[in-house]
N, C-alpha and C positions, 0 to 999 in steps of 0.2 A: 397827222402827227408822224414824224419820221422816226427811224430807229435811234438816231443820235439825240433826239429831243423828246423828253417825256413830260407828260402832264403830272407834276408832283402830286396833285390832288388825288389822282388815282391811287397812288401808293399810300397817301395819308388816309384815305377812306378805308383801304384794306387793313392798314395797321391799326386804325382806331377801332375797327370791329373786334379785334383780338387783343388790344393793348392791355386790358385788365389782366389777362392771364399770361402775358409774355414779358419776362424781365428784360429781354434783349430785343431791340427792334429788328424787324424783318430786314430792313436795309443794312443794318450792321452785319447780320448773318450773311446776306447776299454779297456784301463787300468782302467779307472774310473768305467765303467759299470761292468767289471769283478769283481772289488773289491766290489762294491755294491751288486752283486749277489753271492759273495763268491765262485767264480770259477777262474780257471787259464786262463790267456789270450790265451795261446796256445790251450787250450781245446775249447775255443769259436771260435778262428780264423781258426784253422786247422783241428780240429777233425771232423770226420764224424759221431760222436755220435749225436743222436737226442733226448737226454734226455731233459725233460721239463725245467730244470733250465738252461741248455745251450741254448736251443731254446729261452727262455725268454731273455737271455742276448743278443743273436744275433738280436732278434727283436728290442730291445731297441737301440742297436748300429745302425742298419739299419735305424730306424726312425730318430735318431739324425743326421746321415749323410745326409739323405734326407732333413732334415730341413735346413742344411747349403748348400744345392745345389748340392749334389753329384748325379750322374746318377745311375740308377739301375745296369748297367754293371760295373761301377767303384766299387760300393759297393760289387757286386758279386766277383770281382777280389780280393778285400781286404779280404772278408770272405771265400774265396775259395768255392764259391757257384755259381750256375748259376743265371743269372739276374732274371729269372722267380721265382726262389726260394726267392729271395730278395723281389720281388713284392708281393708275397704271405705273407711274414713276415710283411711287412708294411701294407698290406690290412687287415691282421688279427688283427693288433693292432687297426686300425681305426674302424673295425667292433665291436670289444670288447668295444671300447670307446662309440660308438653309443648305444650299448645295455645298458651300465651303465647309459647313459643319459636318455634313455627311462624309465628305472626302477626308476630313481630319479623323473622324471616328474609324473609317475604313483603314486608313493608314496606321492608326494605333493598333488595330487588331492584327494587321499583317506583321507589324514590327514585333509585337509581343509574341 
């Protein structure tokens, strides 16, 4: 199975596992995120490339799917990644958010 051609049943299986708790389909989320990042959905979902812009899109997709209740293994299946890779993507976003918050608070203290 090449990068350009996907077996839709793989996505259907991953989506069905979590469909009860997700009001928006994973593919809709992936399309919206890919469009926002200016990348192809196939590159985000199936490619083994680890370019920064693709990783950023995968991170956002992972985070959004976690927010609607998807498990790490289900997200990993959807993104063609191991669940531990998904855990690191979500963790990386949380840590980056914490760092930005620390900078904001430090800046406020200096200004006041």
